[in-house]
N, C-alpha and C positions, 0 to 999 in steps of 0.2 A: 605526814598528811595535812593537807590544808583543811581549815575549819569547814570551808564549803564543801569539800569533797567528803568530809566525815558526815556532814549533815545530809548531803545527798544520798549517801550510802544507807545512813539510818532510816531515812525516809523511804527509800526503796525497800529495805527489809520490813518495815512497818506495812508498806502497800502490799508486799507479797503475803505476809501473814494475815491481813485483811481480807485478801483475795481468797486465800486457802479457807478461811472461816466462812466467807461467803459461799464458796463453793460446797463446803459440807453442809451448810444450811439449806442451799438449794436441793442437794441430793436427799436430805432428810424430807424437804416438802414433796419432791418428786415421788419419793417412796410412800408417803402418806396418801398422796393423791392416787397412786396405783392402787392401794389397798382399798381406799373409798369408792374407786370407780369399779374395781371388780365386785364389791359389795352391792353397788346399785345395779350392775349389770345382771348379777345373780337374781335380784328382786325383779327386775323387768323381764327376764328370760320367760318365754311362753311355757306354761305348764300343761301337760296333757290334761284334758278334762273329759268327763263322761258326757255322752250325748243328752242334753237336758230334754230332748224331745221323747217323752214316754209314750207307750201304746195309748194310754188314757188321753194324753194330750192330742195325739194324732187322731183318735176317734172323735174328739171334740171339734177338731179342725175339719175333719171329713164331714161332720154332721152340719157345722156352719156353711161349708161351701155348698152342700148339698140343699140346704135350705134357700140360700141365696139364689142359686142357678135354677131350682126347681127340678133338676134331674140328678139321678144318684151317680155320684163320683167316687174314684178309687184312687187314693193318693199313694204313689209308689215309694216316695222318699221326701223327707223334709229335713232342713238343717237351718241352724241359725247363722245369719251372716255377720261378720265382725262388724263393731261399730264403725261408722264413717268418720273421717277426720273432719274437723272444723273447716278446712279448706274446700272439701268435697261439698260439705253442707251449704256452705256460701255460695259456691258455683251453681248448685241446683236451685237455690232460692233466687239467684239472679236470673237464670234461664227460665224458671216458672213466673217470675214476676214480668218478664219482658212480653209474655203472651197478652194479647188483647183478648179477653174473654167478654162474650156478650153478657149484658146484665137483663 
């Protein structure tokens, strides 16, 4: 065999070995990423929580609304809303700022 052909064959074998090594490293990185991603998803999963509106808090809200309106009110239900996203907050701020209010 000619020296160029032998060198070319050796270079091909070296490239194939390097490719297999890179594929193995990529598989390890993918596995590590999958494990880390599933751990993050588990942390971000919504957890069931108790209703933080206690009867005492509901009584305080009822008293405050009654005091403000001047008539007796009866609150049938109350719940907390999830926090708004920054995009929604910015949108509301833009809309509210666009109104010309009399001074």
